[in-house]
Structure formats: structure tokens, C-alpha cells
N, C-alpha and C positions, 0 to 999 in steps of 0.2 A: 847635568844628570852625573852622578857618582861614578866614579870609575870601576866600583865593585857590582854596579848593577848588570844582570844578564838579562838580556831581552828574552822573556817567556814565549815561546811558541812564535818566533817572530815572522814565520812565512803565513801563519793562519790570520785570516781576518777578525776584525772587530765586526758584530753583527749588531744591528739596531733595528728594533721594531718600529715600524711608522703607522701610526693612524692620525685621527684628526684633534686628537686632545692635546691640550696645553702642557700635558706632563709627559706625552710622547716627543714633542718639540723640546723639552728640557732635556730628554734623553738623547735626542739627535744632536743637541749642540755640545753635550758632554762627550758623546762619543765621536763625534769629529775632533774635538781638542785631543783626546785621547789617541785617535788615530794619528792625529799629527806628532803627538809628543812620541808615540812608540813606532813612528814611521812603518805602518801598517795598514793594509788595505781595510776600507770601510765597506760593508755592505748592507743595503737598505731593504729589509723584507716587510712587505706590508702585513700588517695584522688587523686589517679590516676584515669584515665577513661579507658574504652576498646578502642581498635582500632576502627577507623572510616573507612567503606569501602565507596569509591566514585564511584558514577556512569560518565557516560560520560559528561553529562551536568554539571559537577561540583558540584551537591548536594550529601551531605554525610548523611549515616544512621550509627547509632551504630551498631557494628559488633554483631547483637543478636544470630548468629548462634553459637551454641557451649558455649555462655556465662558462663552457669554452669559450664563448665569445663576449662573456660580460667583462667588458673593459671601459667601464664608466668614465666620463670626463671627469668627475669628482675623484675617483681613486687615481687616475693618471694624472691629473693636475696635484694632487696631495704629493705623489711621489716625485714629480718633476720639481716641485717648490722645496722639498726635503733635500733633493739632490744639489739643487742651486744653493741652499743653507749649508751644507756640508761642504761643497767646493769652495765656499766663501770663507769658512772657518779654517779650512785646510792650506787655502791659497795654493792648491795645484801641488802640494808637496807628497801626498799620497794620492791614490786612485779611490775614488767613491763610485759604486755602481749599484745599479738596481737588479735584485734577483729576478723579478718577474713584476708583471703589473697588473694582475688578476688577484681578487681576493680569495681567500682560501676558506673552505668549510672548518677546518681543523688548524688554525693557526698554532696552537699548543704543539701538537703533533710534528708540524713544519718545523717550528723552532727547536723542538728536542732533537729531531734528526739533523739538521744543520749544526747544532750544539757539539755534537762529534767532531766537527772540523772548524771549530771557531776558537779563537783565543779567549774571547768573552762575549756574552749577551748582555745588550743594554735595553732597558725597557723602561717605559713610563709606570707609574704606581697605577694609575687608572686612566681611564679615558671615556669615550661616549658610552654611557650604560655602565653596567657593572663587569661585563665579561672580561674586560681588560685587566681590571684588578685579580680576578680568578685567572686569567692568562700568565700574568706576572708571578703569582704565587705558584702555579702549577710548573712554568718553566723551571723556577728557582729550585722547587722540590725534586726535579728529574734530569735537570742538565748535568753533564759530567765536567763543563767547564764554568768558570765563574760568571755568575749573573748579577749585574749592578741594577738597582732600581731606584728610580728617582721621582720624586714628587715635583709638582709645579709649585713653587713659593714665590710668589711676586716682591714679598717684601724680604726674602732671605736670599743674600749673594754668597755662592760659596768661596770662602775665603782661600785666596791663592797661597798662602802661607801656613794655613791651618794643619794642625796635625793629622795623622792617620790614625784611627782608634781601632784597636784590636780586642773583641770580647772572646774570652776563651775560658775552657774549665781547665784542661790539662795540656800543656804544651807539647808532651810526649805523644800523647794521643790525637792532637790537632795539628801535626807538622804541615800538612798541605795549607792550612789557614795562616798558620804563623810565617810560613815561607811567603805566602802570598802578600802580607801586610807588611812585612820588611821589604819584599820589592816594590810595593806600592810607596812606601815612604822613602826608598833610596831613590826611585825613579823622580820624585817630587822634590827631593832634597828638605824633607821635613822630620820633625819628631816623630815618634811612634809611642802612643800611649796605650799601654797594655792594662786593661781591666779585667780583673780574675775574681771572681766569687768563690769565698771559702766559708767553712764552717766545721766546727767538731763539736761532738757531744759534750766535751768538756765544757767549751766557752757557751753552750746553749743551756747547761745546767747551772751555771753559777753568774756571780755578777762581779767576779774578782777581776779588778781591772789589771793588775799586775799580770795576772795570768794571760789575759787576752792581750795584753802588749807583748807579752813573750812569744805566746803564738802565732800572732800576726807577724813579729820580726821574722820568726820561723818560716812564715809562708812567703815572705818578701824573697827570704835567702834561697828557698827551694824554686821558687818561679824564676829567679835570675839566674839561677845555675841550671834550670831547664832552658833558659833562652840563650844560654851562651854560644852554642853552635852557629846560632845566626847572628850573634851580634859579632862573632869572630869573622863570618862570612860578609856582613855589611858593617864594617868598622865606623863607617861615617855616620851610621844611623843612630841618634840619640834616643834611649829608650826611657820611658817614664813608667815606673809600675804603680798599679793601682789596685792590690788586694782589698776586695770589701766583703761585708758580711752583710750588707744592705742587698736590696733589690738589684739583681744585674740589669734589669730593664732601667731603672732609675738612675742607676750608675752610669750606664751606656748613653742615655740621653742626656745627662748632664755633661758628660765627657764630649758628647759630639756637637755640644753649643757652638763651640769655634773649630769645630774639624771640617775637613774639606772631603774625608771619606771614612766610612765606619766598616771594618770587615769581621764577619762571623763565620761559622761553618755548618756544614749538616753532614750527617751520615746516612747513606741511602736517602729514605723520604722522611728521615727525622732531622730535627735541629741538634746540634751538637753543643757539647759543653753546657754552659749554664743556661744556654737558651732553649726553652721549652717552646712547642709550637704557638702557645698563646703569647710568651714573650716576644716572638719572632714577628707575630702578626702586630703586636703592640708597636713593636718598632717600626714596622711599615707605616703605621699610622702617624707616629709621633716624630720620627727624625725627618729633618728638613734637608740633610745633606746625604749624598748618595750612599746607599747601602750595597755592599759587596758580599756575595754569598759564595762559598768555597765548598764544593763537593768532596768529601771523603770516601776514597774507594776502600 
């Protein structure tokens, strides 16, 4: 660990959503490793829902009858197995605990409420059915703490020495995201790759390669200046700048090919910087490495 790294919200736990999907298991493993790395508690929250009872016309309602006592063997076994996996990864270095062993009708609401008292929330990108994918997107859009979303990619191993990739539009207005990315790179002792999309009316209107080169150099210089406060705070982090005029999505996906984490931001319920909602959704579909989404107040 680099000496300048400051543990963020060290007393707050990492929360991981648990369901029966392979993506959820990937999220559990990642969260357990992060819990051990940060020496912080790991809390397991079930994101499975109660069964649905269907009427003859096809309309469904949550099985509210006996929900208080709905503790199925499947749900309990799922949580017990997750706790065993987490304990095996953390090697007893940190505490891992189950918040409750009952499914909830509103897992999004439950997770968002817990996010106010969490260091981060870790979720699988999708699970049984489509509701877990919607759950991950909804929690990421409203959580005040960072949300990390993972896919299950059997053929892809997250590189332990890969860089952290940061996607921003403006470093000065993206301060929480920039800070989170520097902290993650510092914690992992790896480089930070900064992807910044830029364009000007001048370059859009002409094909002058000299002018484009000059403007690109100016953009690099401005970006470097904006990042200087964080580079001074995290001097051991090597920063590689990537100011691009192409698609932000394409640039981030390419940069993430050997990355261990991609960090982007959002403000309120909108995605920040070069990342529009469609771009962020596309990233969730295409990235094989974990995606961290940081809220801007």
C-alpha cells in the first residue's frame, strides 16, 4: 500500500448483494478481496425476492402471506455458502456478516437505505431473471456511496497488476470521481489511465492536422493542470493521460481491456462527464472488468 493512501470511510462496511447468479458470486469474491485489502467489515445483503403468486389472468402479487416467516432453505443455504466463501477469502482478517436471511420485496430500497452507511456497494450486473440487472442500475443511479458492478466472465481474469481507468469530462467538476480513482490506484499500487473526451467547434469545422495537434496538446496541458492537486496528494501514482476525440465509450472499453477497475461518475440521477446514460449502459454490457460509479453531490 502506498504511504499516501488514506483509508476512505474505514469504519463503514463494504456491502455486497447476494443472489443465486454467477455475476453475484463474482461480486462476492471481489468484495471479499476488497474487504481484506481495506481491512473493513463485509456485510452480505440478500437481493433475492419473495416468490410471486399468480392469478388466473396472469397478474402476479408478492406472496405476502407468511413473508415474516419466509426463510426458505434455498435462501438460507445461499447466504451460508456466501458467508463461507467470504470467510475463505478474507482468512479471518476482517469480519463478514449476514444482515438478514429473508428476501425483501424491495431490494433496491433496502440497498439505497444501507448505502448511506456504507463505504461502497458491490453488485453483480445481472442474475436470475432481469430484475437484478435493473437492481444494479437503480442502486447505482441513487446510491450516495460508490457502487461497483461486476459481470461474470469465465474467460476473463481481472489482472492484478492492471491499471485503474478513469473516465471524466472535467476534472474540476468531477472531483469526487477523480479522488476515488486516485485512491483506488494508490491502494492497488498501479497506474491511473485518464480518458478525457474533448472536441471544439474549430476542429469539428476543419481538417487541419496542425491545428488539431495544437488543440490536442492544449487539452493535454489543461487536463494535466487540473489533475495536479491529486498528483501532489498521491505522488506515487503514475498518471497516463488519454485525451480523445473519438467515442468515449470506445476509448474506455479499449483502455479497460487490461484494466482491473474502471471509474466513472454521475450527478444526481444522471451520468456525469462524457458518459451519457446510453454510454453508461453500454459500458455495463461491454466491460469485463469491474465498473465503479461515484456520486457527485
